[in-house]
Structure formats: structure tokens, C-alpha cells
C-alpha positions, 0 to 999 in steps of 0.5 A: 500500500505504501508503494501505491501511495508513493507512485500516486504521489509521484504522478499527481504532484508534478501535475499540480505545478502551475505554469508561469503565464506569458506576458500579455501581448497586443494584437497586430493592427489590421483593417477589415472592409465590412460587407456594408462597405465601411472599414473596421479598424482594430485600433478604434476598438481599443479597450473593448472585447473583439471576437473574430470568427473564422468560418469556412464553408468546406 
């Protein structure tokens, strides 16, 4: 039973270590022409959440 406890501890304890989060990076600036003909600029949305949905029909 003691060996089982040591094996379980050896498997569980390393997985509990938390990775160091990467430093936040800013998104590259881009402009998109919308279907309405207007242009969306990422810089204009600074401070707001922006969700990009990449969808393909295939």
C-alpha cells in the first residue's frame, strides 16, 4: 500500500505545478472592409472585447 501511495504521489504532484503565464501581448493592427462597405479598424476598438470568427464553408 505504501508503494501505491508513493507512485500516486509521484504522478499527481508534478501535475499540480502551475505554469508561469506569458506576458500579455497586443494584437497586430489590421483593417477589415465590412460587407456594408465601411472599414473596421482594430485600433478604434481599443479597450473593448473583439471576437473574430473564422468560418469556412468546406
